[in-house]
C-alpha positions in Angstrom: 0.0 0.0 0.0 1.3 3.5 -0.8 2.0 6.2 1.6 -1.1 8.1 0.6 -3.2 5.0 0.9 -2.1 4.5 4.5 -3.0 8.1 5.4 -6.4 7.7 3.9 -6.9 4.5 5.9 -5.9 6.1 9.1 -8.2 9.1 8.6 -11.0 6.7 7.8 -10.3 4.7 11.0 -10.3 8.0 13.0 -13.5 9.2 11.5 -15.1 5.9 12.0 -14.1 5.9 15.7 -15.6 9.3 16.2 -18.9 8.3 14.6 -19.0 4.9 16.3 -19.1 6.6 19.7 -22.0 6.5 22.1 -25.5 7.0 20.7 -26.7 10.6 20.4 -30.0 11.3 22.1 -33.0 11.9 19.7 -34.5 15.3 19.3 -36.8 16.8 22.0 -40.4 15.8 21.2 -41.5 19.4 22.1 -39.1 21.0 19.6 -42.0 21.6 17.2 -43.9 23.5 19.9 -40.9 25.6 20.7 -40.5 26.5 17.0 -44.2 27.4 16.7 -43.9 29.6 19.8 -40.8 31.3 18.5 -42.5 32.0 15.2 -45.6 33.5 17.0 -43.4 35.8 19.0 -41.6 36.8 15.8 -44.9 37.6 14.1 -46.1 39.6 17.1 -42.9 41.6 17.1 -43.1 42.2 13.4 -46.7 43.5 13.8 -45.6 45.8 16.6 -42.7 47.1 14.6 -45.0 47.8 11.6 -47.2 49.7 13.9 -44.3 51.7 15.2 -43.1 52.4 11.7 -46.5 53.7 10.8 -46.4 56.2 13.7 -42.8 57.2 12.9 -43.7 57.6 9.2 -46.6 59.9 10.2 -44.3 62.0 12.3 -41.7 62.2 9.5 -44.4 63.3 7.0 -45.6 66.0 9.3 -42.1 67.2 10.1 -41.2 67.2 6.4 -44.4 69.1 5.5 -43.6 71.7 8.1 -40.0 71.9 6.9 -41.1 72.5 3.3 -43.9 75.0 4.2 -42.3 77.0 7.0 -38.6 76.5 7.2 -37.5 76.5 3.5 -39.3 79.9 2.9 -37.3 81.3 5.9 -34.1 80.0 4.3 -35.0 81.6 1.0 -35.7 84.9 2.8 -32.3 84.7 4.6 -30.6 84.0 1.3 -32.3 86.8 -0.5 -31.5 89.2 2.4 -27.9 88.1 2.5 -27.3 88.5 -1.2 -29.0 91.9 -1.4 -27.7 93.2 1.9 -24.5 94.9 1.0 -25.5 96.7 -2.2 -24.0 100.1 -2.9 -27.4 101.7 -2.4 -27.8 100.1 1.1 -24.2 101.1 2.0 -25.0 104.7 1.0 -28.3 104.7 2.9 -26.6 103.3 6.1 -23.8 105.8 5.7 -26.3 108.7 5.3 -28.2 107.5 8.4 -25.0 107.4 10.5 -24.0 110.8 9.2 -27.4 112.2 10.1 -27.2 110.8 13.6 -23.8 112.5 14.1 -25.0 115.8 12.7 -28.1 115.7 14.9 -26.1 115.0 18.0 -23.6 117.7 16.9 -26.4 120.2 16.4 -27.8 119.5 19.9 -24.3 119.8 21.4 -23.8 123.1 19.5 -27.0 124.5 20.9 -26.1 123.5 24.4 -22.6 125.0 24.0 -24.0 128.3 22.7 -26.3 128.5 25.7 -23.5 127.7 28.1 -21.1 130.3 26.5 -23.9 132.9 26.4 -24.5 132.3 30.1 -20.8 133.0 30.8 -21.2 136.3 28.9 -19.3 135.4 25.7 -20.9 136.7 22.5 -21.6 134.0 19.9 -19.9 136.3 17.2 -16.7 136.8 19.2 -13.3 135.4 18.1 -13.1 133.1 21.1 -16.4 131.5 20.3 -15.7 131.3 16.6 -12.4 129.5 17.2 -14.2 127.0 19.5 -17.0 126.6 16.9 -14.5 126.0 14.1 -12.7 123.3 16.1 -16.0 121.7 16.9 -16.9 121.8 13.2 -13.8 119.9 12.2 -14.4 117.4 15.0 -18.0 117.0 13.8 -16.9 116.4 10.2 -14.4 113.8 11.3 -17.0 112.1 13.5 -19.5 112.1 10.6 -16.9 110.7 8.2 -15.9 108.0 10.7 -19.6 107.1 11.3 -20.2 106.8 7.5 -17.2 104.5 7.1 -18.2 102.3 10.0 -21.7 102.1 8.6 -20.4 101.1 5.2 -18.0 98.5 6.7 -20.7 97.1 8.9 -23.1 96.8 5.9 -20.4 95.0 3.9 -19.7 92.5 6.7 -23.2 91.8 8.0 -24.1 89.5 5.0 -21.4 87.1 6.2 -23.3 86.6 9.5 -26.7 86.3 7.7 -25.3 83.9 5.2 -23.6 81.8 7.9 -26.9 81.7 9.7 -28.9 80.7 6.6 -26.3 78.0 5.7 -26.2 76.7 9.2 -29.9 76.5 9.4 -30.0 74.6 6.1 -27.4 72.1 7.3 -28.9 71.5 10.7 -32.6 71.8 9.9 -35.2 73.0 12.4 -33.5 71.4 15.4 -30.4 73.4 14.8 -32.2 76.7 14.9 -31.6 77.6 18.5 -27.9 76.7 18.2 -27.6 78.8 15.1 -29.3 81.8 16.8 -27.0 81.4 19.8 -23.8 81.2 17.7 -24.4 83.6 14.8 -23.2 87.1 15.1 -25.8 89.9 15.4 -26.8 90.7 11.9 -29.5 93.4 11.6 
């Protein structure tokens, strides 16, 4: 007998010894009942899961409808505001408003100063008063120019905050709104 033949005989003897061992007990006679019970539990669980899925799908449909009818129009409004915010016309209007505020305040201050100087006996047409008035005029012009520049700059940078807020809302959906409001910069 060849070497391979001897190996095959030994493997066959070993396998035979393993299978010739003690008798294996037969199946449990109630195994069919256990299988039926397990199948019934599985059907009950499947029915319950279908019911849960129906409820979840209703919630999802309601959330989606609200998102489409309420939230997307808000996003569109934010986007429209952000893209139209820093136009030259808006910058000019904001600068004019800032200048008007400075000029109003300067006019009120000038009236207060005239009353104060008149109470001290200084004539509004005197050289002393004119020098003070000229200095205040230069300071007012500088303040007005600074206010205009700040207003223009603010108008140019505010769309970034509005855009960030709109994009963040779009990415996070309605649940992210409070986070977005808390983290976005103040943007008109």
